[in-house]
C-alpha positions, -999 to 999 in steps of 0.1 A, spaced: -367 -795 567 -392 -785 539 -409 -761 560 -374 -743 569 -367 -742 532 -401 -727 523 -394 -699 549 -361 -693 535 -375 -686 501 -402 -666 514 -377 -643 533 -354 -641 503 -386 -630 481 -396 -604 507 -361 -590 507 -359 -589 469 -393 -570 467 -382 -546 493 -349 -538 475 -368 -532 443 -393 -508 463 -366 -488 478 -341 -488 446 -328 -454 435 -343 -440 400 -315 -428 378 -315 -396 360 -321 -413 327 -350 -433 338 -378 -407 334 -415 -417 339 -434 -410 307 -466 -399 326 -444 -371 345 -435 -357 310 -469 -352 297 -492 -324 302 -526 -323 317 -556 -319 293 -570 -285 292 -600 -279 316 -634 -261 313 -634 -258 279 -664 -234 270 -678 -222 238 -691 -184 242 -703 -158 220 -720 -181 195 -728 -163 164 -743 -176 129 -708 -177 114 -684 -176 145 -677 -185 180 -651 -183 206 -636 -212 226 -623 -208 261 -602 -230 284 -580 -233 315 -548 -253 324 -532 -267 356 -509 -242 372 -474 -248 365 -478 -266 333 -450 -254 308 -476 -246 282 -463 -225 250 -493 -229 228 -524 -248 219 -540 -269 193 -577 -270 184 -595 -296 161 -630 -285 148 -651 -308 131 -687 -309 119 -710 -336 136 -711 -367 116 -686 -354 90 -650 -367 87 -635 -335 76 -613 -316 102 -601 -281 107 -569 -279 127 -559 -246 144 -525 -242 162 -506 -214 175 -474 -215 197 -453 -188 216 -486 -174 232 -500 -177 266 -537 -170 255 -563 -192 268 -592 -185 239 -595 -189 203 -620 -175 177 -636 -200 155 -646 -184 121 -665 -193 90 -690 -214 104 -722 -226 87 -754 -216 104 -774 -242 120 -746 -267 120 -735 -288 150 -696 -285 159 -673 -308 179 -642 -289 194 -610 -306 212 -584 -287 227 -550 -295 235 -520 -280 252 -486 -276 239 -452 -278 254 -415 -280 243 -421 -317 249 -451 -321 228 -489 -322 232 -511 -328 261 -542 -354 256 -571 -339 240 -599 -322 263 -633 -338 266 -652 -331 234 -675 -301 233 -707 -301 212 -724 -270 201 -747 -256 175 -748 -224 157 -779 -206 152 -800 -197 122 -799 -162 108 -836 -159 116 -833 -173 151 -805 -147 159 -826 -120 146 -856 -130 167 -838 -132 197 -825 -97 196 -845 -68 212 -860 -40 192 -833 -17 207 -806 -40 195 -818 -40 160 -824 -5 159 -788 2 169 -776 -22 143 -795 -3 119 -784 29 131 -749 17 131 -750 8 92 -767 40 84 -740 59 101 -713 40 81 -732 46 49 -734 84 58 -695 85 67 -689 71 32 -709 93 13 -694 125 34 -660 110 25 -671 111 -15 -683 145 -11 -654 159 5 -631 142 -22 -653 157 -49 -652 192 -34 -613 190 -30 -611 180 -65 -632 208 -80 -613 234 -57 -580 222 -74 -596 227 -109 -607 261 -99 -573 271 -84 -556 260 -116 -581 278 -138 -575 311 -118 -536 308 -123 -539 302 -159 -561 332 -161 -538 354 -143 -510 342 -167 -530 349 -199 -538 384 -183 -503 392 -175 -493 385 -210 -520 406 -228 -502 441 -225 -469 425 -239 -491 410 -268 -506 446 -275 -471 463 -276 -460 436 -300 -490 443 -322 -485 480 -322 -448 476 -331 -454 452 -359 -484 476 -375 -460 508 -373 -433 488 -391 -455 476 -419 -471 511 -425 -463 531 -459 -427 546 -457 -425 586 -460 -402 605 -484 -371 619 -467 -382 655 -474 -417 649 -459 -435 644 -493 -448 611 -509 -430 596 -538 -446 600 -570 -441 583 -602 -430 603 -633 -455 598 -662 
């Protein structure tokens, strides 16, 4: 009897487990892990300069990503810089205002309408020194940069010269117009002077002789 009771209990337990394993999932019973995004993949730091760099990443196909979030932290420093952008499909972001010869730690997260993904694996990189960057450049690159700076200076100088010449041309045109106006008014001034001098001359006697006083 004891063995039969144990067998019945075992069968009942197996039936209960089978029912739970095939029980339907209702619409409201959403698994939390299904709603989470995957962490960004293949996070890479490129174009590392003295004061800037570019971080790139990839996402799993099908993830409803609408933006990204990046945390930037100096190594051994607690202060963080948080960069976030939404309504974008870009998979890269420029990091600016970096300090030279400094190590940084970067994390990237994807953003969807439901929330944020887990952070990516931390990426560590170091910005070079100014002297190291200059030493790594070839003579041709240095010459091209110097030529570019010289071209910019020359362009600025040419702009200043052109502006000064335009101002001088305007002054000359204005002077010529004023001179023409003064020259056109000279005949009228001469006529007015002649008329005034004739009116101020000594009046003659009606009979043609000069008036004399009686002694």
